[in-house]
N, C-alpha and C positions, 0 to 999 in steps of 0.2 A: 715894523713887524710884517707889513705887506711885502716889503722888499725881500725878507727872508723866505716868505712863503712861495714867491714866484720861482726861484731856483729849485726849491724842493718839489713843487708841482711839476716843473719841467723834467726833473730827474725821474719822478714817478712815471710820467708819461712815456719817457724814453725806455725805462725799465719794462713797462707794460708791453711795449712793442717788441723789444729785443728778447724778452723772456718767452714770447709766443713763438713756438717752433715754426708754425706755418708762415708767420710774418717775417721771421728771420730768413727763412728759405727764399722768400720772394725778394728780400733786400739783396741777399747774396747773388741771386739770379741776375740782378741788374748791374752787377759789376762788369766792366767792359772787357777785361783781359784775364787770362789765367794767372798772371803774376799778381793781380789784385786779389784774386781768390786765395792765393797762397798766403799773402800778408794778412788777410782776414782770418785765415785758419790759425794764425799765430796768437790770436787773442786768448783763446782758451780751448780746452778739449771739446766742449760742446760745439763751438763753431767749427772746429776741425772735423768732427763727426758729420756735421751737416754738409760741409764743403766737399768732403771726400766720399760721400755716399754715392754708389754707382747710379742710382736713379736720378739724383740731383745732377751729376756730371752729364748724364745723357740729355737732360733738359738744358743745361748750360751750353753744351756743344750745339744743340739745335738752334739756339739763339746767337751764339758767338762761335762761328767756325774758326779753326786755327788760322792765324795770320800768315800771309806770304811775306817773309822777311827779306827775300832777295832771290837771286838765281845765279847759277854758274853757267858761263858761256864756254862751250867746247868748240873750238874751230880747228881747221886742218893745219894751221900754221903756228898757233900760239900754244905753248906748253909750259906749265900745266894750265888747267882751266882757270878762268878768271871769275872772281865773285863780284857781282853787282848788287849792292844794297839798295833797297827801295825805301822811299820816305815813309816814316812811321810816326805815330803819336809819341810824345815824349817818353812815356813809360816803356814802350817797346824799343824806341831808339836807344835807350840806355842798355837794354838787353843786347842789342846788336853791337853796340860800341864796346861792351865788355867781352864780346866773343872774339874768336880767332878763326877767320875764314880763309886766310891766305894759304896757298898751297905751294908757294915758291920753294919752300924747304925740301920738297919732295924731288926736286931736280927736273930735268927735261924729259924724262921717260914718258912714253905714252901709256895711258892707263884708262880703264873704264871707270866712270864715276857714277855713283847713284846716291840719292838722298832718300832717307827713310826716317820720318818722324824725328828730325833733329840730329840724325846720324849721317855721317859720310861713309860710304863703302868704296874703297879704292882698290881696284884689281888691275894689276899690270897684265897686258896681254902679249908682250914679248915673252919668249920662252928661253930658258937656259939650254945649253947644248944637249942635256938629257931629257928635254921636252917637259920639264917640270915647271909648272906655272909659279910665278911669284905668289907668296901668301897674300891674302886679302887683308887690308888694314881697315880698322873701324875707328873713326874719330868722332868726337862730339864737340863741334865748334862753339856751342853755347857754354860749354864748361871746359875752358882751355886747360885747367889744372888736372883734368883726368888724363890718365895715360892712354896712348893709342893701343887698342887691342889688336893682336895679330891672330888671325884665324889659321888653323892648320892648312897645309897645302891640300888642295882638292884632288881627288883621284884623277888619273889620266887614262886609266883603262878600267874596263868593267870586270869585276870579279865573278860575275854571274853569266857572262857571255863570251867565254873563251878568250878573254884578254883583249877584245877589240878596243881600239883607241877612240876616245870621245873627240868629236870635232867641234863641240860647242859646250861650254860650261858657264853657269851663272849662279851667283850667290843671291839668295832671297832671305828676307827677314820677316818674322811674325812676332807679334807681341804688342805691348802698349807702354808708351811713355818711357822707353829705355830700360824698363824693368822686366825681368822674367822673359828675356828675348829668346826666340828660337831661331837658329840659323839652318837654312837648307841650301843644298847645291843641286841645281837642275843640270843634268848631263845627258847629251844626245850623241848617238853613234849610228853608223850604217852597218848593217849586217846582211850582206848579200842583197836581196830585194826587200829587206825589212828595215824599219827604223826602230831603234830601242831608246826609250826614254827612262833613265834612272833618276830617282830623287833620293839624295842622301840627307840625313839629319845629323847635326853635330851633337854628339852625346858624350859627355865627360872627356872632351878634347879629341874625339875621334869621329871621323865621318863614317856612318853606318847606313846601310841601305834601308830606306824608309818605304819606298814604293818603286815598282818596276813595271813598265808597260811596253808591249811589243805591238807594232802595227804593220800591216802588209804594204803600207805606202812607203816607197823608198825615198831616201835623201830629203828628209824634211829639215829645212833650215829656218830658224826663227828670225823674225824681222824686227821685232820691237823688244824693249825690256819686258820681261814677264811680269804679270800681275798675280800675286798670291793672295787669295782670300782665305785667311786662316780659319774663320768661323765655319766655312763650308769645306775646307780641305780641297780647294780647287785652284788650279793654275791656268791662266789664260795667256794666249799670245796669238801672233798672226804668222802664217806661212803661205808661200806660193805653191799651190798644189794643183796639178792638172790644168795649168794655164789660167788659174784664177786665185785671188787671195781668199784665204779661209781663216775663220777663227778656230784656233786650237784650244780645246777644252780638255785638260788633264785632271781626272778625278783620282786623288791620292788614296781614297778609301777603297774604291773598287779596282784600282790600278788599271783604269781604262782610259783610252785616248779617243776623242771624237772630233770630227770636223763639222763646223757650222758655217753655212752660207751667210754672207752679208746681205743687207738689203740690196735689191737690184740696182738702185740708183748709185750705190757706192762703187765707184770705179777707181782703179789704181790704189796707191797707198796714201791717199789724201785724208787720213783720219788718225785719231788717237783713241786709246782706251782709257777709261777712268772708273775708279771705284765709286760706289755710293755708300752712304753711312749705314745702310741696312744690308751690306754685303752682296749687292748686285753689281752689274756691269753696265757702264755707259759706252756707247760709241759716238764720237763727236766727229762730224764730217763737214767740210766746206764744199758747197756747190754753188758756183756763181757768187752772188753777193749774200748768200744765206748760210748761216751756221745751223746745222741740224743735229739734234741730240736724240739718240735712239737708246732705248732700254732693252737689254737682253733678258728674256724671260723663258722659263720652262713651264710647259703646261703639266696637267696631272699625269699625262702619259710619258713625260720626260722628253717631249719634243720641243726644240728651240724655236723661238720666234722673236721678232723685233717689233717694238712699239715706238713710233715717232712721238716723243714726249714734247719737244719744243722746237720751234723754228725762230731764229733770231735774224733780223735784217742787219747785216754788217754795214751796208751802205748808209743806212740811217744813222747808226752809231757814229760812223766815221764823219759824216756830214755835221753832226752835232758837236764834234770835237775837232773840227778843221783838219781832218786827216784825209789825204787824197783818196778818191774813190775810183780813179781811172783804171785801177788794176783788176776791178771786178768785172766778170763777164757773166751776165745772167744766163741761167739755163744750162750751164756746163761746169765741169770741174775746172776751177780757176788755175791756170798755169802760172799765175803771178803771185799766188799766196801759198805759203808753206806753214803748216801747223807743226809746232815744236813740242808743246807740252800743254797739259790740261790739269786742272785741280780736281780734288775729290768733289763729287756731286756736280761736276762740270761748272764749278763756281767761277773759274777763270780760264782763259785760253791765251797762249802766246802764239802770235802769227807774225811771220816774216814776210814783208812786202817791199820789194825794191830796195833790198839791203838795209832795211830798217826793221827793228823788232818792236812790235806793239803788244801791250798787255790789255786784253779785253776782260772787263769785269762783267760777267754775264748777268749776275743778279741785279746790279744797279744800271746795267746797259751803259757803261762808261768805257773809255779807251784812252790810252796815252802811249807816247813813245818812250821806250825804256832802254834802248840800245841802238847805236848806229854802227854799222859795219865799217871797219877801217881796211886799208889795203893790206895791213899785216895779218888781218883775220883770214884772208883768202876766202874760205867757204865756212859758213856757220853749220857745223855738224849737228849740234844738239843744244838744248837749253834744259838745265836741270833745276827745277824749283826747290827752294829751301824753305820749309815751313816751321812755324813755332811748334814746340813739343806739345803733344797731347796724349794722355791727361797730364796736368802739372804734377810735379813731385812735391808731395806734402811732407812736413816734418814728422818724424816718428813719434808715436804716442808718449814714449818715455821721456821725450824732450820737452813735453808740454806740462804746464802747471795745471793743477786741478782748479776749475773755475771758482771753487770756494776759497782758494788760497790767494786769489788775485786781490790786490788792494782795491 
């Protein structure tokens, strides 16, 4: 009799926990990966509603940032870019193993590559004889069965400025989790002593003007991949203006373009820009053996300023992980280190030192070698991180059983 009561008591205790919405939320919050969250959501509609709730997902992301699955290496000699997978826990290793990251089928053409929340954007930059750029292809390596999307050819001349030809165009994406995506095209041209910046939005298969800005500063050329903050309708980049590097801030709502000075100690192009989870901007800069993380802020009068948030000693991290430190020169911009990419919230940084690529985990203050340059690489042009998709894709409600119908 006692033996029968024990399982019944245990079942009652489990039910008391799982039937409590607050306790269920805390349990789901402790799952390690978004893939685990999706599996938990398959239990019943109630669990799905908890897992997919926006407030819960914000808490989950705060505790579990999207994982860095690997990165693409873009060099001057090897085409197409090469994917390098990073070691993962078994659950994420299965995700990577099922994916299709190889780009060899695209042929030897040169193209711009960008990764955005599990998507690859491939834009060839050779032009046909009529100066029409090849269409941008959008692939989802984590879901190989999905067809490659082909975006319409981006405009080459402005319809609002006497047909002047753009000298720079870039595709940007806004949205979440591969759903309800918005595509934009940033296009720049020179008009006499002015620079015109047009932004197109892809609507019903056609590029239409979304915002247009004119500045009296001539010949602005963007130096980094642009950063679009969809929540604020702002685009950030870097340009060399009046013999110094400036932050370019394009406000799509007011159709205005402004220049922002960098902190005085930031010299040259030894930095990267990074988003924060709350739609702000970080500047990450290497000075000597220090990695410095600055936050861009706007005061109540709309004046930009920079706040030094964190300073990390790279020499100390390298010494702890037996990485050579001779390339660091204290007190000056290091000529021996090159920053290639940073993560959201400055969670990680890729640094190239003496033909070796290192990944620095800023949160845990860890570092490891992830790539060694070979003679066939020639020069490492860029490193493109590939992140796990966020938020996860949950099953549709109609596919779920009612919890009262479960056995």
